C-alpha positions in Angstrom: 28.6 -66.9 28.0 25.2 -68.1 27.2 25.0 -69.9 23.8 22.1 -70.7 21.6 21.3 -70.6 17.9 18.3 -69.0 16.4 18.1 -68.1 12.8 15.9 -65.1 12.0 15.2 -64.0 8.5 14.2 -60.3 8.4 13.6 -57.8 5.7 12.3 -54.3 5.7 8.9 -55.3 4.4 8.3 -57.6 7.3 9.3 -54.9 9.7 7.1 -52.3 8.1 4.0 -54.3 8.9 4.6 -53.6 12.6 5.1 -49.9 11.8 8.8 -49.8 12.6 11.3 -50.3 9.8 14.5 -49.6 11.9 14.1 -51.7 15.1 14.2 -55.4 15.5 13.3 -56.9 18.9 15.1 -60.1 19.8 13.8 -62.0 22.9 16.4 -64.0 24.7 15.3 -67.5 25.7 16.0 -66.7 29.3 17.1 -63.6 31.3 20.7 -62.6 31.0 22.4 -62.6 34.4 24.2 -59.6 35.8 27.8 -59.2 34.5 27.2 -61.9 31.9 27.2 -61.4 28.2 25.8 -62.7 25.0 27.2 -62.8 21.5 25.1 -61.8 18.5 26.1 -62.6 15.0 24.5 -61.0 12.0 24.7 -61.6 8.2 23.1 -58.7 6.4 22.8 -56.9 3.1 22.7 -53.1 2.8 21.3 -51.1 -0.2 23.3 -48.0 -0.7 21.2 -44.8 -1.1 21.3 -43.3 -4.6 19.0 -40.3 -4.0 20.9 -37.1 -4.0 18.5 -35.8 -1.4 19.9 -38.4 1.1 22.4 -35.9 2.5 24.0 -38.3 5.0 25.4 -41.1 2.9 25.1 -42.9 -0.4 26.4 -42.9 -4.0 28.3 -39.7 -4.8 29.2 -40.6 -8.3 29.6 -43.9 -10.3 32.9 -44.6 -8.6 32.7 -42.7 -5.3 30.7 -43.6 -2.2 30.1 -42.4 1.4 28.8 -45.2 3.6 27.2 -44.7 7.0 24.3 -46.2 9.1 25.1 -49.5 7.3 25.4 -52.1 10.0 23.2 -53.6 12.7 23.8 -52.2 16.2 22.5 -52.8 19.7 20.2 -50.1 21.0 21.3 -48.1 24.0 19.8 -49.1 27.3 20.1 -46.2 29.7 18.9 -45.7 33.3 16.4 -43.0 32.4 14.3 -44.3 29.4 15.4 -47.9 29.2 15.8 -49.2 25.7 16.1 -46.5 23.1 13.6 -47.7 20.5 13.3 -44.4 18.5 12.9 -45.1 14.9 15.7 -43.8 12.7 14.1 -41.6 10.0 15.7 -38.8 8.0 15.3 -36.3 11.0 16.8 -38.0 14.1 20.5 -38.7 14.2 22.6 -40.5 16.8 22.3 -42.4 20.1 24.9 -45.1 20.2 26.9 -46.9 22.9 30.7 -46.7 22.9 32.3 -49.7 21.2 35.5 -51.1 19.9 35.5 -51.6 16.1 37.9 -53.9 14.3 36.8 -54.1 10.7 37.9 -54.7 7.1 36.6 -53.2 3.9 37.2 -54.9 0.6 37.0 -52.9 -2.6 37.9 -53.3 -6.3 41.2 -52.5 -7.8 42.3 -48.9 -7.7 39.9 -47.8 -5.0 41.1 -46.0 -1.9 39.2 -46.1 1.4 39.0 -43.5 4.1 37.4 -44.4 7.4 36.8 -43.9 11.1 39.8 -45.3 13.1 43.4 -46.1 12.5 44.4 -47.6 9.1 46.5 -50.6 10.0 47.8 -51.9 6.6 49.0 -48.9 4.7 52.1 -50.7 3.4 49.9 -53.4 1.8 47.8 -51.0 -0.2 49.8 -47.8 -1.1 52.6 -47.9 -3.6 56.0 -46.6 -2.4 55.6 -43.0 -3.5 52.1 -42.6 -2.1 53.2 -44.3 1.2 56.1 -41.9 1.5 53.7 -39.0 1.1 51.2 -40.5 3.5 54.0 -40.9 6.2 55.2 -37.4 5.6 51.7 -36.0 6.2 51.3 -38.2 9.3 54.5 -36.6 10.9 54.5 -33.0 9.5 52.3 -29.9 9.8 53.1 -29.3 6.1 50.2 -30.0 3.7 50.9 -32.9 1.4 49.2 -34.0 -1.8 49.0 -37.7 -1.4 46.8 -38.3 -4.4 46.7 -35.6 -7.2 46.6 -35.5 -11.0 50.2 -36.6 -11.2 49.5 -39.6 -9.0 46.6 -40.8 -11.1 48.5 -40.3 -14.3 51.4 -42.3 -13.0 49.1 -45.0 -11.6 47.4 -45.5 -15.0 50.8 -45.5 -16.7 52.6 -47.9 -14.4 49.5 -50.0 -13.3 51.2 -50.3 -9.9 48.3 -51.9 -8.1 48.0 -55.4 -9.3 45.4 -56.9 -7.0 41.9 -57.3 -8.4 40.6 -56.4 -4.9 42.2 -54.8 -1.9 41.2 -55.2 1.8 41.6 -52.2 4.1 41.9 -52.8 7.8 40.8 -50.3 10.4 40.6 -50.2 14.2 38.8 -47.7 16.4 38.4 -48.0 20.2 35.8 -46.6 22.6 33.9 -44.8 19.9 30.2 -44.5 19.2 30.0 -45.1 15.4 32.0 -45.7 12.2 31.6 -44.5 8.6 33.8 -44.8 5.5 34.2 -43.4 2.0 35.7 -45.0 -1.1 36.6 -43.6 -4.5 38.8 -44.6 -7.5 39.5 -41.0 -8.6 39.3 -38.6 -5.7 42.2 -36.4 -4.8 43.7 -36.6 -1.3 45.5 -33.8 0.6 46.6 -34.2 4.2 48.6 -32.8 7.1 49.0 -33.2 10.8 47.7 -30.7 13.3 49.6 -30.2 16.6 47.2 -30.3 19.5 48.5 -30.1 23.0 51.4 -32.5 22.4 49.7 -34.9 20.0 49.1 -34.9 16.3 45.7 -35.1 14.6 46.0 -36.5 11.1 43.7 -34.3 9.0 42.6 -35.0 5.4 40.5 -33.6 2.7 39.3 -36.0 0.0 37.7 -34.4 -3.1 36.6 -34.6 -6.6 39.1 -33.3 -9.2 36.4 -31.0 -10.5 36.4 -29.2 -7.1 40.1 -28.2 -6.8 39.3 -25.4 -4.4 38.0 -28.0 -1.9 41.7 -28.5 -1.0 41.5 -25.1 0.8 39.2 -26.8 3.3 42.2 -28.6 4.8 43.5 -25.2 6.2 40.0 -24.5 7.5 39.8 -27.9 9.2 43.3 -27.5 10.7 42.4 -24.1 12.2 39.1 -25.4 13.5 40.7 -28.3 15.3 43.3 -26.0 16.9 40.7 -23.5 18.0 38.4 -26.1 19.5 41.3 -27.8 21.3 42.7 -24.6 22.7 39.9 -22.1 23.0 36.3 -23.4 23.0 35.7 -25.8 24.5 39.4 -25.9 25.2 39.6 -29.6 26.2 42.0 -30.9 23.6 40.8 -33.0 20.6 39.7 -36.6 21.4 40.3 -38.2 18.0 43.6 -39.0 16.2 42.1 -38.5 12.7 39.7 -36.3 10.9 38.7 -36.7 7.2 36.5 -34.3 5.3 35.0 -36.0 2.3 33.6 -34.0 -0.7 30.2 -35.5 -0.9 26.8 -33.9 -1.3 25.9 -33.6 2.4 26.4 -31.6 5.5 26.9 -34.5 8.0 29.2 -35.5 10.7 30.4 -38.9 11.9 33.3 -39.8 14.3 36.5 -38.8 12.5 34.6 -38.3 9.2 32.5 -35.5 7.6 30.4 -35.8 4.4 30.4 -32.2 3.2 29.2 -30.5 0.1 31.5 -27.9 -1.5 30.1 -24.4 -1.4 30.6 -21.6 -3.9 30.9 -19.1 -1.0 34.1 -19.4 1.1 32.2 -18.3 4.2 29.8 -21.1 3.8 32.7 -23.6 3.6 34.1 -22.1 6.8 30.9 -22.3 8.8 30.1 -25.8 7.6 33.6 -27.1 8.4 33.6 -25.6 11.9 30.1 -26.8 12.6 30.6 -30.4 11.5 34.1 -30.8 13.2 32.7 -29.4 16.4 30.4 -32.4 16.6 33.5 -34.3 17.7 32.6 -33.1 21.2 28.8 -33.1 21.1 27.5 -35.7 20.5 30.4 -38.1 19.9 32.7 -37.5 22.8 29.9 -37.1 25.3 27.4 -39.7 23.9 24.4 -37.4 23.6 21.0 -38.8 22.9 20.2 -36.9 19.7 17.1 -39.0 18.9 15.3 -37.3 21.9 17.3 -34.2 22.7 19.0 -32.9 19.5 19.5 -29.5 21.1 22.0 -31.0 23.5 24.5 -31.3 20.6 23.3 -29.1 17.7 23.0 -26.1 20.1 26.7 -26.5 21.1 27.7 -27.1 17.5 26.1 -23.7 16.5 27.8 -22.1 19.5 31.2 -23.5 18.6 30.7 -22.8 14.9 30.1 -19.1 15.7 33.0 -18.8 18.1 35.5 -20.4 15.7 34.1 -18.7 12.6 34.5 -15.2 13.9 37.7 -15.7 15.9 39.8 -18.2 14.0 38.6 -16.8 10.7 37.4 -13.5 9.3 34.0 -13.9 7.6 33.2 -11.6 4.8 29.5 -12.2 5.3 28.1 -12.3 8.8 24.9 -13.9 7.6 26.8 -17.1 7.0 26.8 -18.1 10.6 24.8 -17.5 13.8 22.7 -15.6 14.6 21.6 -14.5 11.1 21.8 -17.8 9.3 19.9 -19.9 11.9 17.3 -17.3 12.7 16.4 -16.0 9.3 13.3 -18.1 9.0 12.7 -18.0 12.8 12.4 -14.2 12.8 10.2 -14.2 9.7 7.8 -16.7 11.3 4.8 -15.4 13.3 3.5 -18.8 14.1 4.0 -19.8 17.8 3.4 -23.5 17.2 6.7 -23.6 15.4 8.5 -22.5 18.6 7.6 -25.2 21.1 9.5 -25.8 24.3 13.0 -27.2 23.7 12.3 -30.2 26.0 9.8 -31.5 23.5 11.3 -34.8 22.2 13.1 -34.3 18.9 11.5 -37.3 17.2 7.9 -35.9 17.6 8.7 -32.4 16.2 7.7 -31.3 12.7 10.6 -30.3 10.4 10.4 -26.6 11.0 10.0 -26.9 14.8 12.9 -29.4 14.8 15.1 -26.8 13.1 14.2 -24.0 15.5 14.4 -26.1 18.6 17.6 -28.0 17.7 19.9 -25.3 16.3 19.3 -21.6 16.7 17.2 -21.4 19.8 19.5 -23.6 22.0 22.5 -21.6 20.8 20.7 -18.4 21.8 20.1 -20.0 25.3 23.8 -20.8 25.6 24.8 -17.2 24.6 22.3 -15.8 27.0 23.8 -18.0 29.8 27.3 -17.0 28.8 26.4 -13.3 29.0 25.0 -13.9 32.5 27.8 -16.0 33.9 30.7 -14.3 32.1 33.1 -16.0 29.7 35.4 -17.3 32.4 32.8 -18.9 34.7 30.8 -20.2 31.7 33.9 -22.0 30.3 34.7 -23.5 33.7 31.1 -24.8 33.9 31.3 -26.2 30.4 34.6 -28.0 30.9 33.5 -29.4 34.3 30.3 -30.7 32.6 32.3 -32.3 29.9 34.8 -33.8 32.3 32.2 -35.3 34.6 29.9 -36.6 31.8 32.3 -37.6 29.0 31.1 -40.9 27.5 28.3 -41.3 30.0 25.2 -40.3 28.0 24.3 -37.1 29.9 20.6 -36.2 30.0 19.3 -32.6 30.0 19.1 -32.6 33.8 22.8 -33.7 34.1 23.6 -30.6 32.0 21.4 -28.3 34.2 22.7 -29.6 37.6 26.3 -29.6 36.4 26.1 -25.9 35.6 24.2 -25.2 38.9 26.8 -27.0 41.0 29.9 -25.6 39.3 28.6 -22.0 39.2 27.3 -22.3 42.7 24.1 -20.7 41.6 20.6 -21.8 41.4 19.9 -21.4 37.7 16.6 -23.4 37.8 14.7 -20.2 36.7 16.8 -20.0 33.6 16.4 -23.7 32.7 12.6 -23.4 33.2 12.3 -20.3 31.1 14.4 -21.4 28.2 13.9 -25.1 28.0 10.5 -25.8 29.4 8.4 -22.7 28.9 6.7 -21.5 25.7 7.8 -18.1 24.5 9.9 -16.1 22.0 12.8 -13.7 22.1 11.1 -10.3 21.8 11.8 -7.2 23.9 9.9 -4.0 22.9 9.9 -0.3 23.5 6.3 0.3 24.6 6.4 3.9 25.8 8.6 7.0 25.8 7.0 9.6 28.0 8.3 13.0 29.0 7.8 13.7 32.7 9.6 17.0 33.1 11.7 19.3 31.0 14.7 17.2 31.8 13.3 13.7 32.5 11.8 11.0 30.3 10.5 7.6 31.3 11.3 4.8 28.8 9.2 1.7 29.3 10.5 -1.7 27.9 8.5 -4.9 27.9 9.6 -8.5 27.5 6.7 -9.4 25.2 8.1 -12.8 24.0 8.8 -14.1 27.5 12.4 -15.5 27.0 14.7 -13.9 29.5 17.9 -12.4 28.0 20.0 -9.3 28.3 19.3 -6.1 26.4 21.4 -3.1 25.6 19.6 0.3 25.3 21.0 3.3 23.4 19.4 6.7 24.0 20.3 9.5 21.7 19.6 13.2 22.1 19.4 16.1 19.6 23.0 17.1 20.2 24.1 13.6 19.0 24.9 12.4 22.6 24.2 8.7 23.0 23.8 7.1 26.5 24.2 3.4 26.9 22.2 1.3 29.4 22.6 -2.5 30.0 19.6 -4.5 31.2 20.8 -7.8 32.6 18.6 -10.9 32.4 15.7 -10.3 34.6 12.4 -12.0 35.4 10.7 -8.6 35.3 8.4 -8.4 32.2 8.3 -4.6 32.4 11.4 -2.5 32.9 11.7 1.3 33.0 14.6 3.7 32.5 14.6 7.3 33.6 16.5 9.2 31.0 17.8 12.8 31.4 18.1 15.3 28.6 15.5 17.7 27.3 15.4 16.4 23.7 15.5 12.6 23.3 15.3 11.8 19.6 15.9 8.1 19.4 15.8 5.0 21.6 17.2 1.7 20.2 17.4 -1.8 21.7 20.3 -4.1 20.7 20.7 -7.7 21.6 24.3 -9.1 21.6 24.0 -12.5 19.9 20.3 -12.9 20.8 18.1 -12.4 17.7 14.9 -10.4 18.5 11.9 -11.7 16.6 10.2 -8.3 15.8 12.6 -5.6 14.8 10.1 -2.8 14.4 9.4 -2.5 18.1 13.2 -2.3 18.9 13.4 1.4 17.8 11.6 4.6 18.8 12.2 7.8 17.0 10.8 11.2 17.7 
C-alpha cells in the first residue's frame, strides 16, 4: 500500500473561492497502480444544522438530534461519467459507493443512540429492564415499549446510568451510507417483522408530545411486509429499520427522519415512500445526483401500491396521482416539464419535482399497463437481480426491460424519457355520420403515449366502454353506434391528464 503524509487544512470558506463547497480534490503524488490501494485519514469538524427548514438532518430540539451527511467520503468513480463531482446542495441527494462501516458514537449521560447497522454493545448501555425489552422486541412480532414514560420516571428515580458519557458501537456491511439519531427523552417502541424467514427489527422513536407517532410502527411493519412479498417482492435487504420523529421527510439506509402528520393518510404515504427507498436508491446504488427519477419514480410507484393495497386510505389525494400531480396539472408552462433525461442537478426546483417524482411514476404505470402486471414484475425483479449494487444507469434500466420482456421498447423510452411533451388526450370532434353512426375523434395533444379508456353514453343510459392501448398515433377515431349519443368521457387509469375540460363531451 502506498504511504505518504500530506497535511491539508481545509475549510468551507477556502473551498467556496473555487465555487465548490462540497468537493475537495486530492492529487496523489504518483498514479495508483491497478489493484493497489491507498489509505486516507481525516480529522474533521461538523457543524450541526439548526435551521428547521433543513429537512434532512440537524437539531430537532435541545436534546434530540438527527445526524446525516456528516463525514468525508470518497466520490464514486463509474465507467460512464468518471468521478462524480456533483455538488451536494439542498436538492441533489445520494450517489455513494458500497462500504463497510465500523463506527462508535460517544454521547453524554442518559442519551440513547439509534443508527444504521447492528448495535454491538447493548449490554454495556441498557439497564437490565430495558435490555430485556429490547431483546424481546428483537425476537418477537409483538410491539414492545422499550422506552416510555414509566422508563424515564424509573431512570430519573434510580439514576441507573452512572457513566458521564457512553460510547455506542455499530457495524454495517456493504451499505452506501450511515446516519444516526440521539435523544435523552424520546420514547422507543419496537418489534420484529417476519420477512421470508428472517426478522427485520423495526423501531419508531418519537417525542413524548407525539404519542400517536407510535402508530407508525404498525404502518412500517405492514410496509416492510408488502414490499418484501408483493412489490417489488424481492425480500427486504436490511436487518433494521428505524423511523425517527424529526421534522423532515427523508430516507437513509435503515433510518428515516420523518415529521409527524396530523392526517393519518399522510403518515401512511410518507412511511411507505421513505421505507421503499431501501430498494431505490440504497440496494441498487442509484446515481440520484444526476438521475433522481431512477429512484424517486420507483418510490412513488411503491408508495401508491402499498398505500392502496396494504392500507385503506380515506383520502385518495394523499398519494399518487393526485398528490404529485396537483401542481403539475395546474401548470400551463411547458418549460417546467423538461425531458426526464435532463440531469437532476441542473433543474430548477419545480422542474426537479415534476421530473423526479410524479412524471417517472406515470411512465412506470404506463409501462405496467402495457406489459401487464406479471411481465412487468418479472422485468423489474430481473433488473434488480442483475444490477443490485452495481450503480445502474438509465440505459441499463432500458435494456434490461427490453431484454427480459423480449420487446423493443425503445419507442417508449424515447417518448417518455427523452422527448418533450405532456400527458394530454382530448376529444376533438363528435360528428354524426348516419342515423346510427357517430365518429368520435381523439387526439394526443400532449405527446406522451399512454392508454386511454373511453366511455360513450346514450340517451337510454347505456354506456359502452372502449380501451385505447398505448399507440404512436396522434389521432384516433372510434365509430360509435346508437342514434342519440349524449356523453363521451375519457378516463386514464393512474395517468393524470393535464387538461380536464377536453376529456368530456356532452350533447
